[in-house]
N, C-alpha and C positions, 0 to 999 in steps of 0.2 A: 709812550702806545698805551693800547686802553689792557693789554696783557702785562704790561710790567705794570701798571698802575693796579691790575687785580692780583698781580704780586705782593706788592706791598702792603696791599689791603688784608689780604690773606695773611703775611709773614706777623702785620699788626696784631689782627685778631688771635692769631697762637700764643704771640708774646703773652698779650692780654688773658688769656685762657690760662697760661701758665704762672701769672704773677698773681692772681686770684685764686688758683688751686694753692699755691705758695703761703700766701698770705701767715695764716696760722701756724704754719711750722717752718718758717725762713728764720733766717739768722736774727739774734738780738742786735739790739742799737751797740755800739761798743767806745761812747764816750762818756766813758767811769765818771768824770767831774759834774754829769751834766743828768745822767741816770743811771743809776745800780740794780734794775731791776735785774738784767742779764745774771744778779749774783741770785737772785731769789728763787725757789722752788716755784712757787705761784705769784700770782698778783693780786697785792692786797692794798688796801686805805689805810696809813698808818694812823691818819688824824694829824700827821704835822705839818701844817702849810702856812705860807706868808701871801699876804696881798702885797703887792707893789702897783705902781704907775709910773708913767711919764707922758706929758704934754709937749707937741711939739706944733709947729706951723703944716697946716697939709699942704701950704704952696712950695715947703721945702721939698716934698716928693715931688708936687707938679713940677719943678723947676729941673728936678734930676730927670723926669719924662721926658720934658720936653729936647733936654741934652743928648740923651740916649734912645728916645723910641722906644723903650719899652713901658709893657703896663703898670700901674700902681701896686699891683698883685706881686708881679715882678720884683719889683725894687725892695717891697717889704723885706718879701720872703727873703732876696739877697742880703738886705741890711741886718734882720733877723740872725741870717745863718753867718753873718760877718761878725756881729755880736758876740756870739757866742763861742765863734772861732778866737775871738781875744780873750774871753772870759778863760777859756780853757788855757791859752799860751799862759796865763797869769796863776794856774790852779795845775801848771806843768803835766797835765794831763798827757799820758803816752800814747795816747791815740794819735796827736799831731806828729809823732816820728814817723808814719806812715800815713800822709793824709791821702793817696787815693785810697786806702784802706777804712776811713772815715765814715761811718753808718750811723746818721741822726735822722729820724724819721717822724712823721707827723700826721695826722688824721686831721682832713679839711672838708668843712661840710659842702656838698655840690648840690644845689639845687634842680631839683628835676618840675617837667612842665605839668601843671595842675588844674583840675575843673574846678569850677567855680558851684557852690552852692548858698543858695539866698541863708543870711542870718549865719554861716559859717564861716570860720578863721580856718584856713586848709594849710600846713607842711607837710610836702613833700622832698626828701632827701636823701640820700646816702653820704657816708661817711668813704671818703677814697685814702689810700695809704699811699703817701709821696715823701721824697728826701730831699733833704734841705741841703744845700751845697756848698758845707762845711769845709770839705775841703781843699778847693779853690784858694788861692793865697789873696787872690787881687777881686776888686769891688768888679772889676770888667767880667772875669772868668765868672764870677756867682751868679753875677745879673744873666749872661747867657746861658747858664745851666739851669736856673731856677725858669727863665724864659721857656727854654727846653722842657722841663718838665712837667710843666703846668699847659702847654700848648699842645704837647700830648694828649693829658690827661681829657683835656676839654675834645679832641677827636677819637679820643680811644673808647675800647666797648667795656671798658671797667665798669663806667658808671652803671649802663643798662644789665649788665652783668650782674654788678652785685645788688642792685634793685629787683632784678627776675627772682634773684636766690633768696633775698629777704620775704620778696613776697610769697612765692613760692612755699617756702620753709612754716610761714606763720600762717598759712591757707592748710598745712596738711599737717598742724598743728605741733610741730618740729622748734617750738620756741627755746625749750632747754636745749637743743644741740645748737642752734643756731648762737645763745647764750655763751654755750664754752666755748665757740669758734671763736666769736668776738673777743672774749676773753683773752684767747693765747694770742691772737692781734694786736690787742692793747699791751699785753706782757712784753710784746717784742717791739712795741713805739717808746719814744721819749715826749711827743707834744700833741693837745689838743690844740689845731692853731686856725684861724679865723681872721678873716680880713673884713669886717664889712662899712659898708660907705652909709651914712646916716644923715639927716636933715642936714642942707646949706645953708640954710638960715635959723637964726634963732627961733626957738618954739616957747610959746606963752603954756604955761601948764599952771591951772588953777588961780588966775590971774596973776600970776607971778612968771618972771623972765627966767629959764632955766640957763644956767651959766655952762654950765658942761651935764656930758654924760660918760659914766664909766662903766662899763659890763664888765663883772668878772663869775667865774663860775669855779666852784669848787669842786675839781673833779678827782677822778682816779689819778690819772697820770697831771704832767705841769700842761697848765692851760695860758696859750697865750691868744690876745683879742685884738687886733686893732679897729678902732673904729672912729670915724668920722664926724663930726659935729660943727657947725656954723663955722669953719676953717680952720678949727684944733683938730688934728690928729690926735689919740690917744692910743698907748700900748700898756693893757691891763695883763698883769701879770700873776697869776696865783700858781706856789713852787710849792713841790713838795722837798721839806728842809733835810730829810735822810740824806736825797741826792746833790742838792745843789747847796751847800756848804753855807755862799755867800752871796743870796739873792741880791744886794744894795750892790756888790761888786758888776753882777751881770748888766743890770740899767745903765749903769757908769760905762762899761761898755757898749751899751748900745748908743748912747749920748757922743761916745768919741767914733763910733761908727757911723753914723751920722753926720758928723761934722767933717770925718775925712769923705765921707761921699758927696757931700756938698762943696768941697773946696777940688776935688778931684775932676769931678762933670762941669766944674765952672770953666776950666782951663781948655783952651780952642782947640789946641794940639788934643787932649783928650777924648773931645766931642767930635774931632775927625777919626780918630781911630775908633770908635763905636758905629761910625756911619759907612766904614770899609768892608 
């Protein structure tokens, strides 16, 4: 009914307002083997970073997509969450003793519609706060949670609300206040996370074939970027080694998670389970 639809929309709006209002003062992430910011009074860049990457075939992700019906973004989020869960198990993270209470969040850039101005390159986006599905024990559950999270974000008021607050604060000269609030949000977050589709075909740059493209960014938080190029997908990580003590182990955990997901989703009975 129309009343029911309006009620759902109103409840969603209220939920989004509360979420945005509480971002800077909400709970900290609690996976100690991944992020120890909750042990620090303020957010700081300690200068300790390690860069790692892992390449795999984009067709592997497309195959999982065909089997499950989920988006590529849903899949890489679920895979990454599963890899972190494996890493936490190896590190004997106590948060796994209460899977339902695990909190590991990220900031993802959401692009906004933008006007065009001749001779200018413009980028209009906001960083949206989201939760990784680390708690669920199975790939199927993690995929469903990832889909629910991003499907809601695409339709929610969080993106326009954050954009309005940012633009209004800037126009009112409140940049310092905005920066202080954003710092508190980042202090409570573990990852800056991106999934970027790149060129599908090999590019020629300065007369030579570009064989690979690997983006990295040294951020105040851990950075994870999935980037596809000419049939290959790359996971690029820049990790704070004070928090993640064994960076190479996390890469190994991702490899294992990807192989497990490929095997699980290739089984006919498993495919039927996803379609139910």
